[in-house]
Steps between C-alpha positions, in 0.01 A plus 500: 500500500617857424379623837801361683490378856245577770598819679474334840662165434868567447815613674804632319849490644836604360755222543808710429620241247694660211442417135628706205550805721152517648334382818264211439174488688284200577455332160127454565440876501550728202391858438380654175487879510362752253643849554213722382640848451344840434667680208249783469621849408519612864775242561733751335463741793814592696378490863684165514866527399575510216142425390220273624549255215877482545455443874255219415743347249786510753274337760387225263863422413577469873195273534617271219855480635388407851229260386752313285727464805212369712371246246606510135231240419223755558342656191439871437300681231467872430181676390474877449181702483418853385224572247589155367658191654817324389630158599864611518604147591311173559583289804872422484721290724747723684769232475530533122325826406614756758696716252209497255268638769750770599531613136121529473483712817756748365277566196191611697385858443196716589201473267144636545203439737445236773310177429541293816221260395682400183827460689336266751321298232822440307685406820224254589511342155873437535450332838204296375735283294547170689819500706775247434552451874227331703514756782506853367405832652380761250578864586415827327703803612328815373664843514309818411531875554141585406142386469326285241396731213345253253186283495446203731523451876849420636362385837262245341778382268731453799231315697464249216877442480520456877215246482721302260773474764717791385663726758501872408749737663466873428757778516386862475746779420469875448339783694193398699381857549470570125213253476662325202582186699177309569630332812159373613463305174849348526421388855184326377692335216763362739469159664501427871776251580552350844283777647685784326386726214758473221509871416774756555536868409858604425619860504852493352740305279707350780199360685361363173818298441492372859136395464561315174789313659256403777245388241757267342476271805267204492156540654515267799208378706507253788332169441156475659507331836 
């Protein structure tokens, strides 16, 4: 099944064993992650140094580097959304395709409006492909600096994806007080995991990199007792 394992029936542990330069986790537990990234025109703003989009690109590169070190058998895809959505990269194994993903990240640039619904739909379609590993956790990490400006309901779209066993983590950037960042919507899109809402607002480039390094860790939940 493409839904992966039950959210309450597994435990992941890092063994510390080395293979090809990366830490290998419990072989029964793999992660597939779709980085779903806002490339609307406002991502060119300079309140993040040097720009919002460059800060995002730097943070994603940090994410990929750390995730490869943790478990190079995890898979990562990249989807961008503006007025249109692009599958920048399908799900690729970090062990063999790390450099390919990095190259794709460097090419990202600001486009037009903000279609969060389309970004989520494309991410969900990538994760709906049956996993090669029996026990797979499907994650969507969505970053946006604005609100949904196109047709459709991002909250209803997210609810459907979550009902299919996908975990959605949201990162909001940019000025809250301007009203451009629809934080309430991002909070409703985000999943609850182990009692915690998976949403975070980030105010500067340095904190964004730190948060993406944090996100590169496996989602770990204790086995039900």
